[in-house]
N, C-alpha and C positions, 0 to 999 in steps of 0.2 A: 504494500500500500504506500509506503513511504517513497519507494522508487518511482511509482507512477506520479505521485505529487511532485517529485523533483523534476520529472520530465515535463509535466503539464504546466507547472508554475511559470516558467519563462514565456511560454506561449500565451497564457492568460494575461500576463502582465503586458506583453507587447500587443495584445489585442489580435493575435494571430490565431488561426485555426489549425488543429492537428491534421495528420495525414488522412484520417478516416472521417473527417468532418463532412457531413452532407449538408450543403447550403440550403437555406430556406429561401423562398421567393423574395422576402424582404431584405436579403443580404446582397442580391444581385444588383449591380450598377449597370445602367443602360443608356444608350444614346442612339437615336435614329440617324442613319446615314443614307445618302443616296448619290448616285452618279450625276455629276453635272453634265449638261448636254455636250460639252466639248472636251470632257475629261478622257484623255487617251490612255491613262495609266490605271484605270479602274481594274482591280484584280479579280473581281467576282463575276460570275456568269449571269447574275440578276442585277437589276438596276437600283434596288434599294433593299434595306434590311435594318437590323439592329446590331450595333456593336455592344458587346456585353463583357463585363468583368465578373467572373465566377470563381469560387474556390474549387480546386481539384487537386488531389494528391498533396495537400498541405501547402499549396501556393496559389496565388492569383493567376488566372488564365484568361486571356483575351479571346473572345469568340465572335464570329459573325454568324447571325441567324437570319435566314431569309424571311421575308414578310409573307403573309397569306396572299396568294394570287387573287387579284381583284375579280377574275372571272369564275372563281370557285364559289359555289352556293354556300350559304351559312350552315346548312345541314350536312354538307359533305365533310367527312373527317379530313384533318390536315395535320401532318407530322412534319414540322419544318426541318429542313436540312441545316446543319451547323458545322462550322470548321474552326479550327484553332488558328488564330492569327498571330504568328510569331516569326522571328528571323532564325530560329533554331531549325536547321535543315531536317533533323530527325522528326521532330514534332510536326513540322510542316508537311512532310511527305507521309511518313508512317502513321502519325496521329490523325491524319485526315483521309485515310484510305476509303472509309465508308462513304464519304460525301465529297470526294475530290472533284466531282463535276460541278460543285458550287463555285469553284475557281474557274476563271476563263483559261483557255489553253495557254501554256507557256512552253517555250522551246527548251528550257532547262530549269533546274532547281534554283540556280543563281538568278535567273530572270524572275521567277516567282517571288524569291526573297526581296528583290529590288521593288517589285510591285506592292508587296504587302508591308514593307518596312514603315511607310508613313502611317498606315493604319494600326500597326503594332505599337508605334510610339503614341498615337492618339489613345489607343486602348490602355496603355500604361498610365496615362494621365487620368483616364476614367477610373482606373483601379485606385488612384489616390483620393478619389472622392469618398464621402462618407457612405457607409453601408446603406444600401437601398436607394441610392441617388438615381434620379431620372433626369439626365442632362438633356436640354433641348437641342434642336438641330443647329449645328455649327457653333456650339458654346465652348468646345475644347480648343 
């Protein structure tokens, strides 16, 4: 019991979450983002979505989540695709295998990193916001 307290105490004092913490909806930080009409370096295959900061594996992770398509009926089920937005090549490739089609095609991993880097930086600023923050369009 004492060993568990010794491990958990620094995390609690720092306001951090443990490795197996499952975030609640009120902990997620979000910001809507969309492609500008003339934006050539938009890395995603859809034109708009939500940039989110969530806890995963004991750290803050930036994700892009697609919006519900406007042509989908309210009664139709929708499971949004999501990808990790990072400059870490392993997480960017292997971590996003399930929904890699949410990224626009890229010639190489290096090109994809170059395209997502500004969004990863914006997401890190989002992670610095208070827990549960909903940041408006273009506020970061």
